[in-house]
C-alpha angles and dihedrals in degrees: 000000000000114000094165111168096001109148111225133179117201124187120205088027098146097089149356117004094000091055092047091051092051094047093047093053092044092052086060095051104266126149108236133209105193126195134184138155086252112058089197092058092049091047091051092055091044090052092051090051093049091052095048099040155162090131125052132226142197125196129223137174115240126165104193090200091066120065093205091055092049092051091047092053092048091049091049090054091049089055092053105041138026092214143019122212101190133020114193111198096201104132116105136138114240122210128174132208137122097225127058087229094058094094133039122263092251091060091050090050091050094050094048093044095051099040095041119020098024093051092048094047093049093050090047094052094044096047093092090058091046092049087054091059122093091220112027124181131179112200120195118196096197121155140244082258085077092061120099110255097012111144106154100097124087089218119133117264089248090060089052090051092049092051092049087054091051092047093050092049092049093049096054091040090056092054096046099042095045094088089056092054092248110140118214110199120186129189124201105191119174119232103308140183127242094226134016145107113311095224135134094250096046134084119274112268131220090241091058089053089050091050090054090054092050092048094052095045092048095056122109114268095255089063112086109183101187101181146013114205121182138208113237112224100189126051 
């Protein structure tokens, strides 16, 4: 797949799945705008991409839990490009815990702010750049925790709540942006591993999630894949 020159923004790009997403798009020639709560982490990934090529990358700090940080990232992108082809809403803080009281209030606030409000605000402020693209996509890496009735994850209830907020936003956004030709693509992976055997009896891997994103973004413009939902092998 040749994505030469495609302009792509990835949140949570400093590590794990966000980094794999950024590297996969860069390997296919895309121009990346990478954000993370840690600017140093985003700069490290951008440096790796620039050295490997063929794609290019710039690094930015963006704390999705803080509205001012979100607006600053969006403004920085508007200063650097007149359009954005793909926004990948990947950034989200994960916390585990069976009981609501397992984590302090501040951590619950941060998870809800990043997964809900921050993701909505970033999408809002980048929509003008997406509308200026001839092939705009918004990709939401949500979680099976955002599915109604899902109970298999050990994630904290606040993480479930944040992912339901993200899922609800993505669903209505898909319906309302469809007439403009903006595809809204959402993925609901169960708890998955970063590395492992890609076999039928094994846990889902991050690379398989990345491959789903590449597949959806690479489809012709008449193909609107709204959601990826996954079977969970292990309980």
